[in-house]
N, C-alpha and C positions, 0 to 999 in steps of 0.2 A: 438368548438375548444378544442382539447384534451390538457390536461396539464400534466406536469411531476409531480410526487409525490415522494419526497425524504423522506425516512424513515430511522431512526437510532434507533437501540436497543442496549443497553449496560447492562452488569451485573456488579454490584458493591458489593464487599465484604468489610464490615466495621467492624473493631475490637473494641469491648468495652474496654475501658481503664482498668477497673477493672479486666477483664479476663487476661490481660497480666501478672499480678503478681500472681494471684491466681491459674492459671491452667497451667499444663504442656503442654496441647494441647488447646490453647485458643479458645474460642467460637467466632463466628462471625455472623454478620447479612448479608445475601445475598439478594439483591434486584435487580429488573430490572427497567430500565428507557427507555422510548420510546418517540420519537418525530417525527413529520412529517411536511412537508412544500409543498404546491402546488405552482408550478411556471409555467408560460407560456413559452414554448421553443422559442428560437430565433435563433436556428441553425438547419437547416434541410439538410440532406445529401441524395442526389438522386443518384441512379445508372442508367446510360443511356447506352444502348447497341444498336449499329447500325450494322445491318447485310446487306450484299450484297450477293444475290444468283444468280447463273448462270442460268438465265431464260430470256425469251424474254422481252425486254423493261426494263431490270434491271437498277437500279440507283446505281451508284458507291458509296462507302463509302465516298470518298472525296467530292462528290457532296452533299451528305446528311449532311456531317460535315459542309460544307460552309453554307447550308441553316439553319442548327441548330444554328450556331454561329450568323448569321444575325438575326434570330428570337429572340435569347436571348438578343442581344444588343438592339433591338427595345423595349424590356421589361425593359431595364435599368440594365441588369445584367452586372457586371464587369467581362467579360469573362477571362481576363488575371489573375485575382485573384481568381475567384470563380469556374472556370472550369479547371479540370486537367485530364490527362490520368490515369485510375484506375489501369492498370496493371503495372508490374515492368519492362516491356520491353522498350527498347529505340524506338521501332517502334510503330506506331499508330495501326497497325493491322497486322495480319498474314494471308497469302494466302495459301490455299490448292489448289486443282484443281478447285473447284467451289464455295468456300465460303471465304469471307473476313469479319472480325469482328473488330469493334473498341469499346472499353469500356471507359466510362468517369465517373467521380464523380463530381457532381455539388453541391455547398453549397449555400443555400438560407436562408433568414432571417425571413420569416414569412409564415404562412399557406396560406395567400392570394397570396403571390408570388409563392408558390408551385402550387397552383391551376391554375394560369395564365400560368406558364411554362408548366405544364402538358398538358393543352389544346393546347398550341402552338405546342408542339412536336407531339401531336396526329394529328393535322392538317397537319403536314409534313409527316405523315405515320410512325413516330417513336413511337412505342407503347411499346417497351421493356424498361419500366421505373419503378423503384421501389424505395421505401424509405429505405435507409440503416439504418439510425438512426436519432433520434432527441435529441437535447441537449440544453444547455444554455451557453452563453459565460462566465457566472460567476458561473458555476456549482460547482467548487471547493469551492468558497466562501459560497454558499448555503449549501453544504455538511458539511462544518465546523460549520455553524450556527446550523444546525439540530443536529449534533453530540454533540455540547456544550449543547444544550437544553436538549438532552437526558441524559447527565451526570448530569445536574442540577436537573432533575426530579428524577434520581436515588438517588442522594445525599439527596434530600428532603425527599424521602421515608425512607432512612436509618435513618435520624434524627428523623423522626416521630416515627419509631419503637423503636429507642433507648430511646426516651423520655418516651414512654409508658412502657418500661422496667426499667426506672429509672436508666439508666447507660449512662455515657458520651462516646462519640466516640473518639477513638484514631486514629493514622495513618492519620494525616491531611497532605495531600500532595498537592503540587502545580504542575499542569501540564504545561509544557513549549513546545512550538512548534518552530522548526527551520525554518526560512524563506528562505530555499534553496530547490529547487525541487530535489527529490530523485527518481531515476529510477531503481536502483539495477543493479546487474552484468549481468543479462540476458536481459535487455531491448533492447540492440542493436541487439538481435537475433529476435526480434518481427517483423513481416511483416507490422504491422499497427502502427500508432502513439499511444503512451500510455499516460495515465494521470499520472502525477507525484504523488508520495506519499509524505507525510509530516512526517519528523522525529520528534519524541516527546520524552521527558524525564521528569522524576519526580524529584522534590526537596522537602525537608522537613527535620525535625529535625533528623530523623533516618538516612536518606540517606546522609545528609550533614556531619554527624559524621563519615561516613565510610572512611576507607583508603584502598588502593590497593597496594599490594607489588608484583612487577614483578621479578620473579626468574631469568629471563634472564639478566636483566640490574641491578639487585640488587638495585632497586630504588623504592620509593613510587610514585605512580601515582594517578591522580584523578579518581573518579568513572566515570565521564563524561568528555571527552576531547573536549571542545568546539572549540578549534583551528582546529579540523579535518574538521569542516563543511566548511572551506574555501579552502579545498584541493579537489582533484579529487576522494577521497575516504571518503565522509562525514559519511558513516556508522561507521567509526572508532571512531566516537563520543562515542560509547559504548565500554568501557573497552579497549580503544586504539587499537581495531581491533584484528587481529590474533596474539595471544600470546600463547606460549606453556604451561605456568603454572603461574597462578595468585593466590594470597590469598587476599580475601576481609575480612577485620575485621570490625564488626559492633557492637561497644560497647553499643549501645542503643537498641539492639535487645530484643525481648520478652523472649528469652531463651538463654541458654549457649550451645546449640547444635551445631554440626558441620555438614556441608553438603559438599560432594564431587560431583562436576558436571563434567561429561565427555561430552564435547560439541564441536561444530564447531562455525562458526561465527553467525549462526542463534540464538545461545543461548546468545550471548553477550548482546542483548537488554533486555533479560528476567531475567538474573541473578540478576541485581540490585533490582528487585522487590521482591526477596527472602530475602533481608537483614534484614527485620523487624522480621523474624522468626528464623534466625540463627546468632549466635555470630561470627562464622567463616565459610567462604565458599571458597573452593578450586575449581578453574576452570582449568580443564585439557583438553588440545587439543592434542590428540594423533596423529593428522596429523603431528605435529611438535615435539612431545615428544614420543619416542618409548614406547610401553606398558611395555617393559622389564625394562625401566628406571624409571617408576612411583614409584616403591618401594624404590628408593634411596631418594625420597623427601617426600613421604607420607607413613604413617603406618595406618593399619586398625585394630581396636580392636572390631568391631561389634557395637559400640555405635553411629557411625556416620550414617547419611543418605546418600544414593548414588542415583544420578539422571543422566540418560543418555538423552542428549538433542541434537539430531542430525537431520539434514535434511535427507529425504529418499535417496537423491542422494549419500550422504556420507555413509550412512548405507549399501547401496548396492554395494559400491566400496571397495572390499577387499584390494586393494593396498593402498588406502587412510587410511584405518583402521589399516594397518600393522598387 
């Protein structure tokens, strides 16, 4: 029996507390954590293709389909739930002058069941059968377990190194996961079902002290808007979604430096992670604020750092970038 092996590898950068005060460019410890878990799959997806060829003694697709369904039912397969047409057409098959084809996807629960079904189909002369993929009904849960274990291993490695260097670790953050499936803006364009992502955010002394000023509304906003996860745009959890100009103030940062980030929505989840290293962060989205208008709100004297944080789609779209 082949088993699934889930592997998670993470990189962790931990900042020594002493370095925050003494160094303009703080040193850090970078470690890797790895974990793996072996599981027995309980979801097997088969592709079944039935062909009818225009030859003497041919057997129609409809007839083969009836025989296949009868054989599957004898094996205890719930055909209504486990068997479906694999193509996106409303027809079962397409006919040219001499060929008709029907494609199906069958979900089974064990390797033993796969073996029995495979043999039964072969006995019917249906030999175009292949395994599309194998998985587990609790794959997301197992992935989370492995990822957490990898993080714990990385953290333990960082603590061991810091202890050997006789320095305490700073930047003690708590990771939080949102219990709402997230698919992203392009999921509906995918032809196959997708596994949902999990939105995560960090909390800790530095991040909890941050404030966000929205130039559009002239209001202070939270770094993470938890109310957004109950809407149809849960990604707005990060910096309230698409905003033209924000200022993030981080009074507990390790330096008094300023960072200007030109970004799109992909940068919203990353910018809070920079709050430990910059006292002030400006987040500029020139999809909504013309580049000619930036100088009315920001001035550059060469002391600030500048970061461009865009998806390739936006970078390649000259109209979007104005």
